[in-house]
C-alpha positions as CSV (number, residue, x, y, z in Angstrom):
1,M,-54.5,-3.5,52.1
2,W,-54.3,-6.7,50.1
3,K,-53.0,-10.1,51.3
4,K,-50.6,-12.3,49.5
5,S,-53.4,-14.9,49.1
6,E,-55.3,-12.3,47.0
7,L,-52.7,-12.0,44.2
8,R,-54.1,-10.7,40.9
9,A,-53.1,-11.5,37.4
10,A,-50.6,-9.1,35.8
11,P,-52.2,-6.6,33.4
12,A,-51.5,-6.8,29.7
13,P,-48.4,-4.7,28.7
14,L,-49.1,-1.3,27.2
15,E,-48.1,-0.9,23.6
16,G,-47.4,2.5,22.3
17,P,-45.1,4.3,19.8
18,V,-42.0,2.5,21.0
19,V,-39.8,3.4,18.0
20,G,-40.7,7.1,18.3
21,T,-40.1,7.1,22.0
22,I,-36.6,5.5,21.6
23,T,-35.8,7.8,18.7
24,G,-36.8,10.9,20.7
25,G,-34.7,9.8,23.7
26,T,-31.7,9.1,21.5
27,I,-32.0,12.6,19.9
28,I,-32.2,14.2,23.3
29,W,-29.0,12.4,24.4
30,F,-27.1,13.5,21.3
31,V,-28.4,17.1,21.7
32,L,-27.2,17.1,25.4
33,F,-23.8,15.8,24.3
34,L,-23.5,18.6,21.6
35,A,-24.7,21.2,24.1
36,Q,-22.0,20.3,26.6
37,L,-19.1,20.2,24.2
38,P,-18.4,23.9,24.3
39,F,-18.0,23.7,28.1
40,Y,-15.7,20.7,28.0
41,G,-12.8,22.7,29.5
42,W,-15.0,23.6,32.5
43,Y,-16.0,20.0,33.0
44,A,-12.4,19.0,32.8
45,D,-11.3,21.6,35.4
46,H,-14.0,20.3,37.8
47,D,-13.4,16.6,37.1
48,R,-16.9,16.2,35.6
49,T,-16.0,15.0,32.0
50,W,-18.1,11.9,32.7
51,L,-21.2,14.0,32.2
52,V,-20.2,14.7,28.6
53,W,-19.3,11.1,27.9
54,T,-22.5,9.8,29.6
55,C,-24.5,11.7,27.1
56,L,-22.5,10.2,24.2
57,A,-22.9,6.7,25.6
58,G,-26.7,7.3,26.0
59,G,-26.9,8.4,22.3
60,G,-24.9,5.3,21.2
61,L,-27.0,3.0,23.3
62,G,-30.1,4.7,21.9
63,L,-28.9,3.9,18.3
64,L,-28.8,0.2,19.4
65,G,-32.2,0.6,20.9
66,I,-33.6,2.0,17.7
67,W,-32.3,-0.9,15.8
68,Y,-33.7,-3.4,18.3
69,V,-37.2,-1.9,18.5
70,R,-37.5,-1.5,14.8
71,K,-36.6,-5.3,14.4
72,R,-39.1,-6.1,17.2
73,D,-41.9,-4.0,15.6
74,A,-41.3,-5.7,12.3
75,A,-41.4,-9.1,13.9
76,I,-44.7,-8.3,15.7
77,K,-46.2,-7.1,12.4
78,R,-45.0,-10.2,10.6
79,A,-46.5,-12.5,13.3
80,A,-49.8,-10.6,13.2
81,A,-49.9,-10.9,9.4
82,T,-49.1,-14.6,9.5
83,A,-51.8,-15.2,12.2
84,T,-54.3,-13.3,10.1
85,D,-53.4,-15.3,6.9
86,A,-53.7,-18.6,8.8
87,S,-57.2,-17.8,10.0
């Protein structure tokens, strides 16, 4: 067991295929939304329509996420290129 006095520095963040991950998740949300649409009547009868709309909201937020991570990725690449040119 470690003591509070033995705190370690945080590890470097892991960088991976962020755009692909967010895109894949967004596609899954939209597929789940479309898969539940034929059963909307059953969901309505059982007061569970929020499940359908949650999938649509997840897909919509995923679209915002894709936009954000693409901008972030482009900014990181621009900063790396500028740092390389300055050296």
